[in-house]
N, C-alpha and C positions, 0 to 999 in steps of 0.2 A: 763326480770330479771336478767341476767348476764351482759348484758354491764353495766344497773343499777349498781352494785356493783362494778364494775370496777371501772366508774369513780368515783363512791363514795370512794375508795381508792387513787386515785389519789387527789382527794380533800383532804383527810386527810393527806399525804405526804406533800403538798403544804402549807397546814396551819401549822404545827410544822415545816416546813422550816421558812416562815413568822415569826414564835415566837419565833424560835433559832435567827432570823436575831434582832429581836427588842429586844434582850438580856434576852429573856427570859430563863431558862435551860431546853433544851431537851434532855434527852439521846440518846447518837449518836445511838444507834440501830435502836430507832424510825425513824430516818434520810435516810436508807438506804432502797434500794427500793426492794420490793420483784420479784422475776424472774417472775412471773404470772400478775402483773402487766402493765395496760398501760401507755403510755407515759405521764411523765411527765415535768413541767414547768424547772426545776432544777435539772438535774440527779447527781449522784455521779462523783468524774474521773475518774471513770473507765468505766460509762457507755458512749456509742458511740451514742448516736441519734436513728431515727428511730424509736421511740416509746415504745413498750413494751420492755421487758429482749431480750437477745441476743439468736438469732438461732444459734443453735450448726453451728459448722463448716461444717461439710457434708452436712447443709439441706441446700433447698431455701426456702422463704416464698413463701406459697401459699393464694391466697383468696379462700374463700367460697363464690359463690355469691348468694347461697341460701340466706344468710345474707343480713341484713339492712346494707346501706352504713354508715360504722363506719371508721372515719380520721385513729384512734388509731390503729384498726386491718390493715388498708390497708397500711399504712407505716410502720407496724413492720415488724422489722431485715431486713430491703431493704439495710441499710446503711450499717452495716454489712457484708452482702453478697459482696456487691459491692466492698468493700476492702480489704475484703479475697482472691478475685479472681483478684486481681489490674485492676478493670477498668477504676482506675483515673489511671491510669499509664500513663508515656509517654516511646515510641508508645504506643498508645493503641490497644486494643484487636478489630478487624475489622469484621463481617461478612455479607458477605465478603470481603476479605481482597482489600486493593486501586488495581486498574490497574499500577498506580505507585506513585510514594512517593509524598506526597505532605510539603508544605514548614511546618516547626511548629510554635503552635501557642503560642505565651511568654505571659504569663497574672500573674500580682503580686494582692494579694488581699492585701489592705489597712492596714496594720497592727492594729488592736486595742490593747488598754491596756491590759496587760497582765492580771492584777486582774479586766478587764473590765466586764459587763453584758451585755446582748444583748439587744438593744435595737431598735425602729422601723424604725431607718436610717441606720442601721446593715442590719436588715433584707432587706430594698428596695437594698440594696449594693448587696448582696449575691443575689437577683432573678434575677438581673441584670447579673452580673456576670456568676452566675455559669449557666443562661441560653445559655446566649454565649457559654460560655464553652463547653456544652453539644450539642449545634448545631455543633461547628466545629470539634467536635470528629464522631459523625454522618457523616459529610460530608468528612472523611476519612484524617482530619487533626490531627498530634501527640500533644497534649494539656501539656503544660507544666504550670500548674497551682498551685502556689506556698501559702499554709497557713501558717502563723507567727503569731507572736505576739509582741510587742513592749514592751520595760521596763520602759517605760512611767517615767522618771526619778523623776519628780516632784508629779507626780499625786499619783505613787507608794509611793514614800517615805511619802506622806504627810498624805495616807491611814495608812501606819504603825504608824510613830507616833500618828496618832490619836488613835488609837488602842492601843496601849503601853502608850499613857497618859504622855509620858517622851519628854521633849526635848532632842533634838540630840546632844546637846552638852555635856549633862549630860551622854548619852551612851557610844560617842564617835564613831568614824569609826570604828572601832575595833567590841563596841558591836552592833551598828544599821544595820551593814550590814549583819552578821548574819542572824538576825530578819526578815530582808524584803527576804532574801532566804528563810529563812523557810516560810513566807508568801508568797511568788511567789509558792513555791513548793506545799501549800497546797490547794491554789484558782485559781493559775494560770493557765490558758489555758482553765478554764470552757468555757470562752467565744467561746473559735473555738468548743467545743461539742457542746455547742448552735448554732452555725451557722451549725452543720449538722445537726439540727432538722429541719433547712430548707432546707435540699437537698444540702449544698454544696459538690463540688466533686473536690474541689481542692486534691491534692494528699498529704494523710497524711504522707504518706515517704518522702515527700519533707517539711516538717514542719520545719520553723526556726523561730530562737528568738533573738533578736537583741543583746543578750550581748554572743550569742554565740564566741568560738573563733575564727573558721574561718572567722564571717562578724566582729568583734571586731580586728582582724589583719589587715582586710580591711581597717576600720576605723583608727587605727592607723598610717597605711602605708599612709594613703589620707593625714591625717596633717601632717606629717614628709615632701611630695613632695609640700603641696601648703606653707610651710615655707620657706622649700630651696628654692621656688620658687618666693620669696619675696611677697607673697599673705596673709601671716598670720603671723600677727605680735603681740607682747604686749606693751599697752600702756595704759597709768592712764585718763581714760574717762569719762565723766560722762552719767552714764547709769542709766536704768530704774528699781528702784528695788521695790520690792515687800515685806511690814514688814510680812504679813501672810506667803506667800510660804518661805519667807528668801533667795531670790536668786536675780539674775538678769533677767530682760527679753526681748524679743525682740520686737520691734516696731507691728509688725504683731500678737504679744499675747496680747496687748492690746484693750479696748474697750475705745473711746472717747464718751463723753456726753457733751450735754452743760446745764448748770447748773444755776440756778435763776431766781430774784432775790432771796435770802437769802433760798434757797436751803438748805438741811441737808441731807451730808453722812457722815455718820460713827459716829452720833451722831454730826458732827461740820457743821458751818455754812458754806455754799459757795455762791458763787456769790454776794459777797460784796467788795467794794476797800477801804480799810481804811487808812485813810491821817494821817500820824508821823510825827512831829517836830523834826528838827535837828537843834541845836543854834550854831553859831558859835564861837567859841573857840575867849575869848578877845575881842565880842561886840555879848552877850546874848540877845540884843532886834534883834539882826538881826536872821531870821529864812530862813531855807530852810526845805521845805514841800515835803515830798516823799508819794507816793501811794500804796499800793500793797493789794494783795487778801493773802498772806501769811504773816499776822501780827507773826506770831510764829517765823519765820526766823532772825526775828529782832537782837536776839542775833547774828545771825553769819557773820553783815553787817561788810564791813572790808574798805568800800569807798562810795564817791557819786561820779556820773557820771553825766557830763553835759553837751552840747555842746558846743565847742570850740567857734562856735562864737554867741551863744545865750549873748545878750547884760545884762541880767538881773545878770550873773553869771561871768562877765569877770574879774573882780577884787578880786573875789574867787580862780582861780585858784591856786591849790595845799595846798591851807587853811585847817583848821582843823576844824569840828564839833563836839560836844559834843554828846558821843551815849546815846539817850535819858536814856535807863536800868542801863548801866553799866558806872559806874561813874568812872572808870579807865581806860576807853576807847578813844580814840578821835581818828576819822576818816579822812582822805582827802577826799577833792573834787579834781577829774579829768577830764579834758577834754577830751572825744570821741566822735568822730563826728558818727562812725561807730553801736556805740550802742542806743544814743540818740537819740529822736523825739523831737526838739525844739516845735514845734507845741501841743503834746500831752500832757495836763494838768500842770503839774508847770514845767516842762523841767528838771525835777532832777530823778534820777533813782536811788536807792540803790544795792549796789554790794555786793551779798554773795555767792561767789564763789565758795564753797562745795556744792552749794545744788540747784545751777539752773544752765542749761548750756552756755548761752548767758553770764551769769556772768562768768565763768570759763574762758572761751574765753576773756574776758575784762581782767583778770588776768594776764593771758598767754601773754596779749599786756604790762603791766602795772607794771608787778610785778619784782622785781630784784632777786625775790627767784624761777622765772618760770627757768627752765632748758634752754628752749630756746625760745626766741620769734615768734610769726608769723610775724610779719613786721620789717622792720626796726627801729630801738629806736629813732634815728632821726628826725625821720616824724613823733615819738608820743610823742614827751617830754622825758623829765626824768622819769625814774624808780623810784621807791620806792618800801621798804622791805615790802610790802603787806602780810600779813599772808594768809595761808588757814585755815579757821579755821570751822571746825565741830562742830555742836550744837546738835543732834541726830546722835546715831546710827544705827547697822542693824537692831534693835530690833522694832525700831520708838521711844525709851526712848529719853527723853534730856537728856545731857550727864553733870553730875557733874560738875562744876567747871569753863565751860564754860557758863552757863546761871545761872540766879540769885536762889537761893535756892528755892524761892516760889513752880516753876514749875521742878525742877530740880528731873530726874525720872519720871516723868509722859509724855505719849504718846504727840507725838508732836501734834495729831489735839487735843486731851484735854487742851493742854497749849495755843492753841489758845483764846481761849476766857478769859483764865488767863491771858495772855500778854496784850489785848486789856483792862484790869480792872486795869493790871499796868499802861497802857499806859494812861490811863483816871487819873489814880490817880497822876501821875509824871508833871502831865500837858502838854504832851508829844501828845496828840491824839487830832485831829481838827474833827472828825467826820467820818461819812460812808456813800459811798454812793452807790444805787444798780448797779449793773454789772454782765451781762452775762457771764459767763468764760466759757472755756472748760477744762477741767478734761481728765485724763487717769486713769482708773482703770484695775486691772488685769481681766482676762479673765478669769482664772480662780480660783478666789476668792472671787473678787469683791472688794479689798481694794483699797485704793488710791493710786497710783504710786508715788512714790517718788527721783526724781535727785539724786541718788549719785556718788562720785566720786570714784571709785573704779579702780585698775591695772586688766585688763582681756585682751582675746586675744582677739584678733578681727580679721574675712577674710577682704581682700579688693574684694567685691566681684562685683566689675563694671567691673571688663576684664572678668568674669566669665558671668556677664547679656548680657553683648558686644556680645562674642560669642554666644549666645543663639538667640540673636535677629537678627545676621549675618544668622540665618541658614533661616529667612523668616518663614510669616505667612502666610494661607492661603486665601487668601481673600473670604468673604461671596459671596453668587451669587450674580449678577446684580438684581435689580428688584424685589426685596422680602424683605419683610419685618422681621424686628428683629421678633414681635409679633406673625408671622406665625411659629416661629423658624426656619428660612432660612437653610434647612438643604440639603447635597446631598443627593441623591437618585442613580438614575441607570445609574449616567455619574460619568467620571473621573473628576477633577480640577486639571487643569495647571498640569495631570500629575498622582495624587497624587489618589493612589490607597488604596482600602480598607482591603486586603488582604497582603500577602507576595506574588510573583510572582506567578501563577499558569499559565499553558497553557491550561487547561481545560476549553473550552467551556458552558459545562453543569451548568444547573440551580444550583444545587447543590455547586459549587465553584461560585467563586465571579469576579474575573477578567479574563480576555480575554488575558491579554500582561504583559509585566513587562513593569512598569513605570519606566519617567525616572529618573536617580539619583537623578540629582541634584530637581525636584522637590520632589522627594520621600523623600528629607531632607525636608521639609519644613513642618512646623507645624499646623494640622487641631485640631482645637479647636471648640466642638460644648455643646451647643449652641453658634451661632457665636456673640452675644451680649459681651461673655467674653473675647474677643480677644484684643480688649481697652483698658479692667481692666489689663489684663496681659502686654499688650508693654508698658503701661503706668510706670508698678509695675516695671518693669524691665529694662527703660528708666532713671529711677529717685530713681537705687538702692543708698542704704548706706552702710558703713562697716557695716557686720556682728558680733555683739558681741557672741561669742562660749563658754565663759566659763558660767558657773552656781554653785553657790553656795549649794549646796546640794553633798550627799557621793552617792546616786546612779545611775550609770551609767558607761560609759564609760573615767577612768580617763584621764585626760589630758596628754600624752605622753611628759611633759616638766618638767626639774629639774632645782633646784634652787642651784646655788652654792653659798657653804656658806663654809666662814672661819670660823673654831671654834673658833679659837684665836682673832678675830675682835670684838670688843666691839658691832660695828651697825649691828649685823646679827637678828634682832630684825625684826617683821611686822611694815607698817607704823604706825606709833602715830595715835592715836584716834583724839587728840585733835588737833594740828596743823600739817598740812600734808605737812612741806615743803619736806620731802624727797619722790619724786614721782617715788620711785619702779625702781633707778638707778641698781637693781643686775643685775648680768650676770644671765641668762639665758640658759640653753641648751634645744634644741629639737631631741627627737631621738625616735628610735621604743622601744629601751629597754634602762632599768637602764647600763646593760652592755656595749650598743652603746656610751648613753652619757656618760660613764667615760671613753671612748677611746678617748672625745673629750678633755678632759682638758687635761691642759699643762703643761711641767714637773715641773715648779713650784706648780700648784695646784693637783699633785696629793695626798698631804695628806687633803684635802677639803673633805667636805664633800658634798653629794647631796642628795636635799632635793623635791621628787616631788609634784606636784600643789595639791592641797587637791580639787582644784575645778572639776568640771567633765564637757562634751563637752553637750551643747545643743541639746535634744534630736532629734531636726530637721537634726542636722548633720549628725548623721548615718543614719535615715531614709534617709535622701537625698542622701545617696550611695546605697541604695538597689538593682535597678536594676542591678549595679554592683557584690555587696559583694555574691550578691542569685547566680548569674549566673559564682559563681567562681571566680572572680577577686580579687587576691591579693594586689595589688599594685606595686607588684615588678616589678622592671624594666626588669628583666630578665625572667618573665613568658609569656609561649608561647600562644600565642593569643586564638589556638584552643581549649585552656582548658575551656572559657569564650565565646567566641563569637559567638557558636551556639544560647546559649541562654539569647545573646543581639544583640539587644535591644527589648524591649519590643512591641510587635503587637498593643497594645494599653493601656492606662489606663484609668480606671473606677473609676471615686470617685464623693464627695461630692463636691458643689464649695466652701462648707466653709473651706475647706484645701486648696483650689488653689495655695495660696501663703506661707500657713507653710511648704507646702509638694511637690507638683506637679513644682512648680516653683525652689524650692532648690532642686530637683531632676535634672532638666534640667540642674541647671548652673556645678552641682560637674561633673554630668556624662559626659556632654556635653564638659566640661573642660579637663576630661584625658582621653576621646576616639575620640573626634572631631566629635561623632554621637550623635545624641540626644537619648534619653532613648526612647522616644515613638515617633510615629510620628501622633498620633493621641489622643487627650482628651476629653473624655466623661464624664459629669458633670450633674452631678443627683439634683434634687431638695431636699430642705428642707421640712422634714415633719414638718408639725404644726399639729395641734387639728383641729376639722370640724369647728371652727367659724373662723379659720387661727392664732389662738396664738400658741405662740411657745413652745411646752411641757415641762412642767419645774414640780418638784415634788413640790415645793409649791404652786403651781396653782393646783395639783389635776390633772392637765390631761395627765401625762405620760399615755404611752400604751404601755404595754408590750407584743413583738409580741408571747411569748409563752403562754401568757393567749386566746390569738385566737387560736391557734394550737390546745391546751389540752380544754379550757376552762375557765371558772371560775364563782364560784355561786357568788350570789350575797353577801352575808356573806363574800367571799374573797374579795371584793372590795371596802368592808367598809370602811376597815382601811385608804385606800389613801384617800378617801371622807374626813374621819373626819381628820387627820393629815392636810387637806387642810383646814380645817374647825377652827381648832386649831392656825397654823400659821397667820389666817389671824383675830382671835380673839388679837393674841400677839403683830400682827400689830399695830391693832385697839389702844390698851392700850397704847402701847410705843407712837403714835402719841398724842394721848389723855394727855399723861402727858407732851410733849413736846409743846401743846398748849395751857397749863393751868400754863407753867415758863415763865413768859414774856420776860426771857434772850431769849426762842427759838421758842416761838411763832413765825409763819411768814403763810403769805396768802397760799406761797408752800406747807407749813406741811397740811394746811387746805385740800386743792386741792387733796394732796394725802390719806389723813383720807377719804375724802370721796370715792376715787377709792375704796379706801378697803373696806368700808360698802360697796359701790356697791357690790361687786365681793362674799362678804359675802354674801350676800340678793341673789344674783346670786345662790349660793350654795345650799343657803337652798328653792330655788323654784325650783331648777333642783330636788333637795330629792336624797333619798338613790339611789344608784346605781343599775342597772339592772344587772343580770347575761351576760353572754358573750355564745354564743352558740359553743362547739367544734365545728372548721372548719377543721384542719388540715393545713399542711404546703402547701400542692398545691394550695388553693382558696387562701390563704393571698399571695403567691406569683403572682398570677393571680391580682390578686386588684392591689398590687401595684402596678405591671409592665402597666397594664390598668390606672393608675392614673400618668404615665408619660408623659400623655397630658396637663397636667399642670408643664410646663416647668421651672418655677421661683419658685413655693410654692406649694406644695402639701399640702391641708384641707382634711386631710384623716377622714373618716368617717367610724367607726368601722362596721358599719350595710351595708357598702359596700357591705363586704365580704359575707355576706350571698348570695348577689345573685352571687357570683361565685363556693360557696358551692351547691348552688343549680345548677350550669351547674354542678359540679362535679357528681353531682346524676346522672344526665342525660346521662353523660357518661358512668356512671357506669351501669345503667337500659338497656338502648343501646346493652351493654356488656352481661349483662344479658338476654336480650330477644333474642340475635344470640346465646347465650347457649344454649335456650330452643329451639331455630331452629334445631341445629345441633342436638338435641337429639330427636325431631320428625321427622327431615327429612332425607336422605342422605347423609351422611359426604361429607362435600367439602370442596377440599384444596382449601385455601386463594391463590388466584393469586398474582404474585409477578408485573404485571401489563397486563393493557388492550391494547392489540396492534388491529392496523386498520382491521386487520381481522377477528376479531371479529365485527365489526363497523354493518352488515348486521343484526346481531343476536339481535340487542339492540331496545329496547322500548324506548319508546321517555322520558318515566319517569328514565329511565338507563339513556340517553344523559343527559340528565338538573343535574344528579347526576355529570356526569362526567365531566362536563362544569364547576360547580361551584366547584368541586373539584381542578379542574385546577385554576381555579381562586383563591383559597383559598392558592394551592402552591405557586404562584406566590407571592402572597401577604405576607404570612411570610417568603419565601424565601430572597424578598427583604424587608422585614424590620429586618432580622438578617444581610443580606449584609450591609445595612445602620447604623446599630445598633442602628434605632430606632425602640423600638420593639412592642409598643401597636397597631400599627394595623397590628399584628398577633392576638392580643388578640379579636381585634374586627372580624375577618376575621374568625376565630377557632369561635368564639360565635356566628355568623350569621350561619355559614356552619352547627354546630351543633345543633342549633335550626331550623332554617330555611331552612334546604335543608334536611340532613340527619333525624334528629330526630321527624321532626313533617311532611315532606312530602314523601319522600322515603320510609319509613319503612310502612306508610299507605297506598303508593299505589303498595306496591308488596304483600299486604294481598291475594289479588284473585289468583295470579300465586301461591303463598302458601298455600291456603288453596283448591281451587279448579283449580289447573293449571295440565299441563301436568308434567310428571315427568324431561322433559328437562327442562322446563321455573321453576319449582322451586328451580332444581340445580342452573338455570342460577340466577336466583334470589339470592338465598343465598350466591353464589361465588362471586358476586356484593357487597353484601353488608359485607360480610367478609374483601371484599379488602378496600373499603371505609373505615371501622371502623378501621382497621390496618393502612392504610396512616392516620386517623386522629388523632389516639396513638402516631403514630410517628412525627406526626406533634406539637402536643401538647406535647412533651416527655421533651422539653428544659425547658417549663415553669411548667411543671406541671409533675414532674421529677416520684414520689411514685403511684401515682393511676393510670399513663398512663403505668408504669411500670408492678405490678401487672396483669391489665386490659390486656396487648398485651401477657403476656406467657401465659393465660387463653384462647387467642384466639385458641390456638393452642397445649395443653397441650404436645402431645407427642414431636413434634418437637422442644417446648419451654422451658415448665415448666418442663422435665424431661430429658433436656441435662444441664449439670454440666456448667456454665463460660455463657450462655446464656442470654444476656440480649439486651433491646431494645436498650439501650445506642450503641449496640455494631455492630447495623443495618442503613442501608443509610439510609439518612433524605430524604422523597419523592420527586422527581426530574417529571417535566414535562413530559420527554421523556416516563415515565412510563404509562401517562394516555394519553388514545384516547384524540385527538384534534375537541373539539365539537362545531361547529362555533353556533352565537349568531341564524343565520337564523332558524336554526336546529331544535332550542328548543321554535322557538317563539310560535305557537300552545299550549306547554306545560304550557308554560307562561299564557296566557290567561286562559287555563282553570284553573288555579290557581287564575288571577284575577275575571275570574267568581265566585269562591270560595269565593272571599273578597265582592265581590258583593251579594249574597244570606245572606250571615251571616248579612250584614246591612241593609237587608231585614226584617229577622227578629228581628232583634232587635230594628231597627228604627219604620217599616211600621206595623209589627205586633203588636209591644208592649206587646209581649208574648215571654216565651222561646221556643226552639225549642221542649221540650219535650213538655210545655203546647199546643203548636202548633199542635201536632200528635195526642193528646190525646182527641183535639178538631175536626179531622177528616179531618183538613185544610190540603192544599197543596200547594208547590211553583214551578212551572214549569218554566223552563229556555229553551228560544229558541234563538239561534245564529241567528242573520239574517245577510245576505251581500252574499258576494261572495265568502269568506272566508272558504271555502267545508272542509280546514284542522281542520281550530279550531272547526268546528261546529262539524267533524266525532272525533274528540278529546273529544271532549265534552261527546258525548255519550258513546264512548270509559270507561269512567273516569264516568259514572254518580254514579255508585257505588262508587267511592272513596270521590266523591264533597259531596254525601247524608252525606257520614260518618264525611267527617270531618266539615261539617254545623250541626252536629249530628239531622240531617233529613232522615236518612236511608231508613224508611218508605211512608214520603210526598214528597221528592224530585223526580223531573222526568227532565229529559233533552229531547226535542223534536226537531227532525231533520226534521219533514213537511211529515215522511212518512207511519206516525201512519195513522191508519183508524180513519174516521171520523175526524184528528185534524185538516184538513185544514177548515173547517168552523169554528172550534173556535177561528183560527189563523184571518180569515175574521173578526171576530167579533171584533176584538183588534186593527185592522188596517193592520193585516198585508198579503199583497196582495201573496207573496210566500216569504219562508227563501230564495231564493235567492236574489228575487228584496227588501226585505228590507220593512221597513215601510212606507206606503202609506204617499204621504204630504196632509198636513191638518188630517190626522185620529189622531183617539185618543178617549177617551171616556169622557171627560171633566174633573171633578175635581177627578174623580177616577185615572187618570193619573198623574204621579208624575216623573221628573228629577232627577238621583241621582248629588247630590253636586257636584261639581267639572267636571262633565264627560259630561256637553253640553246634545246632542243628543245621543250621544253615548250607553248610557244607560239607560231604560227607568223602572219604574217598575208602572203596570198594574193590580190595584184589580178585580177580577172575578166580573161580573156583578150583578152574583148570591151571591157574597158574599160566597163562598167558597175556596178560597187562591189569590195568587198574580201572575203574568205573570213577569217574566223578562225579558227583550229582551235586549238583550246585541247584539250590532251592530259590528263587529269586523272591523277594521281598515288596509286595506291593506298596 
């Protein structure tokens, strides 16, 4: 009853928060979490993870194993305990301390947006990185793992502007920045608190924010140094402009798609090639026809380009044509061999230099108004005063005065259909043809990107990329297919090592020697197939536009020198861009340093700092350096930051390989001549169970906290309903488009049918079911297990339940061990099982130790190679198939009726195995293993302040007796016999074990052949075989020595147990061979129908 009430309280708080997020007024006091409630999905800013309310600083959480498994109770308070005892600190607290110092592990958590919310991709990232960090700590390495958040310029400013319902231009910089700060202080960093719910052990004392003063100083210093080196420059170029975001974007922030024919994007038709007529001045009968996919740009046409050798236009070079819509505008026909393909279309191209990259390059070649040409003018012919004419502004609206009044003030896409109408009515429209075209869209807002001519700051990135490429890339291993995720495992590759240098040969560390310095500088990318993408991107590097036209971020450290008395100190005009930003700019760390660079004649001039901010990825690209303590100052002592640089490895989603990882490599390598990391680990994208990308509009977004805390069905209903509403809105939109002859198209019809199908699927799926409360540990283990899907994870929430049951199994094993401690003499848990104890061990003990060693080896290798899912496989197999379902069953006779010595030995080994299992699983399942480990030995663990499982050594092979497969061969055959007997009762008897016993029937097992060891072992474990088969009363193992049994055996063809089955022996139809086993196993029905004989012939 108590657990139900706590869950109800949690769900109530979640519903209140959902209501508040949806705009419903909820009193703030209702959103506070009572100290007594259990873990919730979204805690207050002061709540620091771990489920229920804070444990007082002096107390350590304690599990009551008499209670049922309850994730929120298990996780409660541990995060506060870990942080209050500095267990995430560098260097770590270890017990016992390492014999010699080990290399520091430097890790960096990819900074989420400061106002972001935890999603399943974050959960995967934390699960991987935290598992590695905890494993390194348990192996004695100091781990410097920094958590942090990114100011996320565009994303954060967009959220705040939407919240304020006001345009930033109306507020001004001075009005908007405080509002963003207020928003950040209220909601910022919540995602890190949510990551703590996932068990993140990043050191909160080293938390960073990308706008912190120290990091900002490093960013400014880097900008200044790159400018001084001639790598950063200011120029007017064609950039990618997002109208909705109100800023420029880099190429990798765009998504491209093929559209058409007659595709519809943002209400405008795409996939059409419009033919427009230009009539020659003085000869109106002669026409020049051009084709365009953007008819709305016709107002910005300033020339027509033709190929100089095209016979059709030889007599028209430098002649004028009449603009089709602007009566007062005539434009020249100019020959240009670089731009025009005479064999494509009409061989004539309209030139709109203010809104097209290629056209702008044409303008620079042929306009006398260009400050400098790219080629010698004599090779191009004469130059004309061709203007730069902008027809729509940064808001996407058509500029009055530069276009006809009919479209002035309209959005440029909305003006497309109106412009076509005007061309038709003027007789200047020749028609339209279908044309598949590729368009670029903003990855964040989805709006169509417009080429825009603007003065910006650029970084010549090619030299930086070349420096990274010069370091080299580790090649994939030979003769291994990429579909097998060709991974480096237990060998070094060309001197590359997976850890900093170490001299230990223990299995708890990973390298035996220091790798070659040159080889160590090579970059390893995993999975290997991304190395080609990496190399191709760096080899084809373009200049990087650093300017962003927003106000939230690192303001560009550049000042424009303005003469207050000069009449032309205004910005570039919006109508005709004849002045290409020839102003003088000073780049400096501060305004004071900029003023120092003014000449004596300029001392009375004003300095105006650039309004723009730097691309967020520029500051993020410096994080390995700035978080290490690098300031960018030339005289900074290297010891201040080099101990924290480079990172040991970087782990991230492959979707930001170029956004972030490549830029870190370029910037950091340029300044230090050392790669910021030598290994890149890329995890796959997490999709839904059907393989679809998660999207709010699709209603398939999965909140990790919903899995951790559980969700009632009604709490998930809002998400389902939102997807249904979205589908209905889309259907309405497409139906309207199809009903209008101007917008109806086959493409729209196909999209309409797709949305209808999606809606039908939502209705068939019905109302969502609730999600079982599972806790963070099963979720972490599930996500890591999914890493076997290397390209894309198709995440099914029901898979988490498998690992929730595994957690329950571990919980119950510890509960069972606790009960043994209470009913038997207390046993100290040994730290190792040495060779001296071999003679006292039984077969089942040796079996346990053999598989424990294999599990340790597999888990250690998984962490060494940072390929973690084999560790999950190994742990699951050992917990279920060895420790939980076999060993605890085989020690029961010793515990129930054995001698005190045998009982104590069984208890010691059980405690040793459980302890090792908890330490093996701790990196992946931190909460559960911590609580249970403390409970194994309360006096030496639970009652000792500061004691933690993460401060104990990871299990090592040398601490476990080495048992060969030959030594446990007989026991494995005992288990094989058990499986055979289970099959007999299921397939032959056709009844359950209980029904068989009630009917008075029996099963007799005979091990025939010369393998006396297996025969003796089977007889020794007769009771356990019967118990495992649930045939305790009906099963007997016959070894041939029983009185009167020889005659029974002869009747079924067994001359003697040693000689085996006589050739040709059998009882006809009553004898069966077990499928797949040939003559090795036979099942014979007793002649009188009393039961079954199982003849098991052991093969030596």
